[in-house]
N, C-alpha and C positions, 0 to 999 in steps of 0.2 A: 129622441135626439140626436138620432142617423139622420132623421129629417133636417131639424134645425141646422144642422152643421151641411147638408146640400145646399139649403137655401143660401147659407153665410157663405159659401162659396160660389154661388149662382154670377156675381158681378166679376169675379175673377175668371170663371170658364166663358161668360159671354165676352170680355174683353179680349182675352184669347182668340177667340174664335172669330172677331173684328179684325184685329189687327192679322190674323193668320189669312183670312180673307181677302183684306187690303192688299197684302202681300202678294198673296197668288193672282190676282187680279192685274195689280200694276205690272208686275213681271210679264205678265202675258200679252200686256199690251204693247209694252216695251219691244219684246218678241219679236212681234207680229208689226210692228212702224214699218213703213218703208224704209232699207237700208239705206246706208250711204250720208247721213247727217251725223260729222263728230261732234256737233254741239247737242246732238238728241243723247249720243252715250253719254257725255257729260251731264245729263240731265239725266239721265236713269240712275248713273252712280249718285248724285249727290242727293236725288229724293229718295231711293231705294235707303240710303244712309241715315238720313232724317227719319224714314217712315220708321226704320230699325231703330233709333233713339227713344224716339217716343211711342214706340210700342212699349221698348221693353221697361220705361218709365213708368206708363200706363199700367202692364200687368204687374208689377213690383206693388202699385200703391192700392192697387183693385184688392189685394191677398187680406184676407177677413183678420183684423188686428184692433188692438184699442187702440184709442186717440192718443193716449201718451206712445205708444208705440209705433203710429204712425207720424208723428212728429218729428221722431227720433230716426225715423226711416226716411222723410224726406228732408232732414238736417242734412244725415250722411249722405243722400243724393246731391244737394248742393256742393258738398265739400268735394265728393269725387268728381263733380262736373269741372268746380273750378281747380283742382289739381289738374285735371287732364288739359285744360284749355289752356293753365299756365306752363305746361310742358307741351303743348302745341307742337313750339317752334324746332323740336327735337323728335315729334313722334309724326305718325302718319295724318293725324289732323292737320299739323303744318303744312305739310304736303299737298291737302285738300283746300287748304285756305290760297296755297300758291298756286295753286290750278284754277281756282276762281279766278284770282287777281289778272292772271295771264289770258281770261278767253274774254275779262271785263277789259281788258287795257289791248288787247288785240296785239301784243308784241311783235307776234306772227301766227302761220298759220302752216298746214301738212302744205309740204312742197316748195316751203321755203327754206333756203341754204343759211345757217346759221354756225357760230363760229363763238367758243366759250374758250376760258381758261386753259381746259383739257379735252375738250371734243370740237371737231368739227365734220360738220355732214348737213344732208337734208331731213325736213322734217316728215314723218310718217304720220304719226299720231298722236293725238293731244287727249290725255286720261285727266282723268280726275287728279290720280295720285303722282302720273309719272309724264313725260315727254320721251315719245321713242324717235329716234334718227338713225338714218343709214349713213355710213361712214364710207370714208374711199374705197374700203374693202369690201363692200356691197353688205356688208354685216349689220345688224341690226344693233344699238344700244340703247339701253333705258336708262331714263336719266330722270331722277327726284325732281318733283317740280320747285322744291324746296330750295333744292342747289343750284337751280336758273334765277330765282329770286335772290342768292345770297353772292350770285356771281354777273360781272358783265356780259351780256348776251351780245355777240353781233350779227345784225341781223342782213345778208346780202341784200340789197335792191334789184328789184322786178327790171326796175329801167336801167340795171347798168353796174358795173363794176370795176375798180381798176385794178389789172392784171402787172405786177411785175415779175421782173429777173432783176438779179445782180451779179456782175462779171470784174474780178481783181486784176488789174492789169497793168504792166511799169510802167515808170515815167519816160521809156523813151520813147513812146509813141505820144504824139500830141493829142490833147484833149478834144481837138474837133474833131480829127478823125475819128477817134472812136466813136463820138457821140453821133456823129452822121451815120454810121454803120448800124448802132444801138436802133436810132431813129427808123432807119428803112427797116431793120428785123422785124420792129414792132408793126409797121404799115404793112408786110408783106403777108405777116399774120394774121391780118384784119382788125387790128387794135383803130379808135379813131382817139386823133387829137395826140397823140404821142408826145412825151418831153423824157430830157434824160437830169438826173440829179446828180451830181458828184460828192456821193456821201460820205467818204472819207480820206484823208490823203495820209496815209501810214508811209513807216519807215522805208518800207521798200515797195510801194503800190499802190496803186491809186481804184478805189473801191467804185463803182459806176451804178448806178440804178437808173434802169428803164421802166415806163409806166405808160401807158395807154388805158383806154375804156373799153370795155367788152361790152357791146349793147346784149348779148344773148346768154344770160348767165348759166344755164342750162348746159356751156362747153366751155366751161372754166378750167377742168383737168387737162382737155384737148388741147385749148388754146397756151396754156401754160407750158405746157412740153413742145408747142410750136413753137413758141415763142424763144426757148432756149434752143431749140435746135436750128431756128433762121441765124440766132447770135454766133454759134458756134460756122455756120457755113459762112457766113458775110465775115467775122471778122477772117477766119482762115482763108477766104477767097481774097482778102487786102492784105494777106502776109502777116497778119497781127498774129501771134503767138499765143494762147491763153496757158502757161505752165506758171511755176512757180516762181517769184520773183527772184528767191533765193537762188533755185537753179540756175535762173538765166543770167545771174551776174558771176557765177560761177564757170559755168561754160569750159565742163570739162569733160566733153562728148566729142571732141576733133571738130567743133561748129558745128555740130548736125543740128540743122531745123525741126522741133518737132511740130509739121503740119501736116493731117493726112493728105496723102494725093489722091485724087478725085479716080473713080475706076475707069478703066481705060474704055471699056465697051458698056457704056451705061444702059443699052437694051437687052444686055446678058442679065442683069439684074434680077431678081423676082419682085413681081409687080406688088405694091404695097395697096393692102386693103381697104379701104376706106371706113376703118371701125369710130365708132362713138363714143371712146369707154364713159362718160357719162349718162349716155343711155342704159348702158350695160351696168355701174356702179349704180346708181341711183332710181333703179327701176321700182320699188315701191314707192319712191319717195315720187317718182314722177307721176304715177297712177294717183296717189293721192292729192298731187296739186291738180291735175286732170278735174275729179271729180269736185275741188273747191271752184275751177273754173265753170265748169258745168252748173253748180249752186248759184254760182252769182249771175249767170246768164239767166235761169229761171228764174230768179229774183225781180230781173231785171223784167223778163216775162210778165212773171205776177203783177208788178205795177203798172205796164202798160195794157192788161188786162183789165184791172180794176177803171182806169181812165175810162177804157174804151165804154164798158158798161154803164159808168155814171152818164157819157156822153149819149150812149143809146138810148137811156131811158128820160133825158131830158129833151131829145130831140123831138120834135115836133110833124117835121116834111117827112112824108113819107119814103122818099127817094133817098135822102138822107139816112131815115133811119136807116133802111136794108142796107145800104152801101155800108154801116158800120156796124152792122151785125154780122157781114160775109168777112168784113175786118176781124172782127172777135173771133168768129169761130175758127179763121187762119188761124190766129193766135192761139187759140188753145189747143188746134190739131198738130201746132208745133210744140208747145209746151209737153202735150202729151207725150208724143217723139223723144224731144229731150228727156222728160222723165223715166222711161222706160231705159233709156242709154245710160242712165244713170245708176239703175238699179241692176242691170247688166254689168259693167263696170265697179260697182260696187261689189256685186256678187264674188266677181273674178276674185276683187281685193283681198274681202273677208276671205274666200278659200285657201289664200295664199298666206294668212296671215298665222 
């Protein structure tokens, strides 16, 4: 009787051992893979999740039971799986589907700057269930992938974005004078093709908006601050006050002009250090972007190496074959050095995570 029971549980034990070994082997392979590939991290999460689900179903079905019981268990599993899929929009499975969707569509990648209804920052990681961004306070925010599917995501173009600043001024100053000062401030800040909008004609003031294209998105925060500083300096230099229109109209302060006076001796002022706030704020995101760029270069090298290998095999002339071989070895050496750099950057990146 005991021997029969042991034989009855033989398939169950075999199934458990097989899936445990598969799990350990896959976990070992993913753990000892070359680091630094975000897509492989997503692949690991997806592969281990699918294996766990299949293993659980196989183990349950391998339990010794009658045909009627097996049929009932199979029906129950089908109902449970259907219920889970039906509720996936509000569960972790919904986040998993959203993560796969973002990866397939390629909406954004690590290093990209994004803006949603509630969040703004640079992407540091893309996982199966969540996306991590670094905000303007250099803090890390974990956003469920389902949120990014259900809300519009503004991705700042790496080729450049428009930087804007608004200022509200009174009607006593001609708009052409103000527009020329705003354009000058934009050019002084380094923005390209600046232009000015008259956004609003209020009861007491006019709202102006100056715009310009910033090619280096990595300096967005610094440029926004510099643009506003330049606007202050140039408007004050032109004797244009930036105060409340109500206050200007009342003039109950003995006609005092509210423009700060320039320092008498600017040489005595402390030297302002050239600090790049964007590099400090988005340090982790910048490293993630660096990894992605190096991976793109590596992919290009891989393609060139494949093409050269094909040409080398097809070449018949000895001189041409030797020349192609030399170029091929040079590219392979460059690729090996690049892989070493990627591994080093990723090791530092993951040690800070």
